[in-house]
C-alpha positions, 0 to 999 in steps of 0.5 A, a space after each residue: 892812913 891808907 884805908 884798906 878795909 871793905 864795907 859789908 852789910 849785916 842783918 838782924 831783927 829786921 834791920 840792916 846795918 853797914 859795917 867795916 871789915 878787914 882781914 881773915 881769921 877769928 872774928 873780932 866784933 868792934 862796937 862804937 859809942 857816942 858821939 862816934 861811928 864805926 870809923 872809931 876803930 880805923 886804927 884797930 881794923 888793920 892791926 887786927 887783920 895783920 895779926 890774923 883776925 877778921 875785924 868787923 866794926 858795925 854801925 850801931 842801931 839807929 846810926 843810919 836810916 836802915 837800922 832805925 826800928 819803927 817802934 823806936 826801941 833803943 833799950 840796951 837789950 835790943 842792941 844786945 839782940 842785934 849783936 847776937 843777930 849779927 853773929 847768926 848772920 855771919 854764921 859765926 858760933 863764937 867771936 871776940 867782942 870789943 866795945 867802946 862807950 855805948 858799945 861797951 854797955 851793949 857788949 856787957 849786955 850781949 855777953 850776959 844774954 848769950 855768953 856761949 857766943 863770945 870767946 872774950 870781951 874787951 870794954 873801953 872806958 865803961 865799967 860794969 853797968 850793974 855796979 855803976 851806981 855803987 861806983 857813983 856813990 863812992 865817987 859822986 863827982 861822976 854825976 857832974 861828968 854825966 851832966 849831958 845825960 840829964 841834959 839829953 832828957 830835955 826833948 826838943 831843947 837838947 835836940 836843937 842844942 846838939 846840932 847848933 853852931 855846927 854841932 859845937 856840943 859834940 866838939 865840946 864832948 870830945 874835948 872834955 872827954 879826952 883832955 889835951 887831945 884833938 880828933 883830926 878835923 876830917 874825922 870830926 867832920 865824918 862823925 858830924 856827917 853820920 849824926 846829920 843823917 835822917 833820924 840819927 840824931 834822934 836815935 843817938 839821943 834815944 839811947 840816953 832817954 831809954 836809959 831813963 825810962 825804967 818801966 817798960 818791958 824792954 827796960 826790965 829786960 835790960 835791968 836783968 841783963 845788967 844784974 847778971 854775971 858775965 861768964 866771958 873772960 873780960 878785959 876792961 881798959 880805962 883811960 886815967 884822964 877820962 873826962 866822961 867816966 871817972 877811971 876810979 869807978 873801974 876799981 869799984 865796979 869790976 868785981 871778981 865775983 861778977 866775972 866767973 870766967 875772969 876779969 882784968 883792968 888795964 889803965 892807960 895813964 896818958 889817955 882819956 875816953 877815946 884811948 884807942 884813938 889817942 894812943 892806938 899803938 899802945 891800945 893795940 898792944 894791949 888788945 892783941 896781947 889779950 886776944 892772943 891769950 884767948 884765941 889759940 887759932 889766931 895766926 899772922 897774915 903771913 901764916 906764921 
């Protein structure tokens, strides 16, 4: 695949972030998850650009040395503030927001924090965090799927295990989360290089540790966002074969009353957790159809 995007720098909250960028037009901001990086959207960037959008995939807080905060705060509210800060840095009043995995969690929070800044929200694999506990009560097998989150609380032990045997645990998560599909070797090598940068492994695990630290002021702010309604048109895409997040939880957690601007759920039957990489053509059709409904100003690259 020919890589036609460019690399740019974003600034927010005193931190510096790299990002991949392609195209011109209404901005679509794409947030990656774990264990992943901005190349997660390598199939979406050119498709969005061709459709007349300016696609930007930032590297999340902590996933490179320049964006690791001195206070070590990786609560979701801080990442939501990063997203709003990127919009200010770009000079954009409104953008479309797309988020996968942790990027989805952050995207929900950003839309709760500043709904006026977003034309639409598209989430991949993760349902509304504010209803997640309700979904787990109905489908308690999710706790088994989430074993890694509890394991990551074991400081030192988990840190060593994640990196052991050439990051074998990372390979396992990708296999388990998208059964029957394999990330190409060169892409997995790129993911591992990203995680091996100074401080990145610690930052990536800190996301999970912050989620289990409910007493700080940042945690309380995060909890408030999770309980808020999301006044942004929302599309939630889930893979029926997702081995990380039970797809049925979307049926419980995506409740109309939480999304006053409207919500839709689309299930990709033959995909797992990384559906946008497993079936990029199928996912891109879903995404572009959604964006076109919420971006009347969008046009093709040829101006048609």
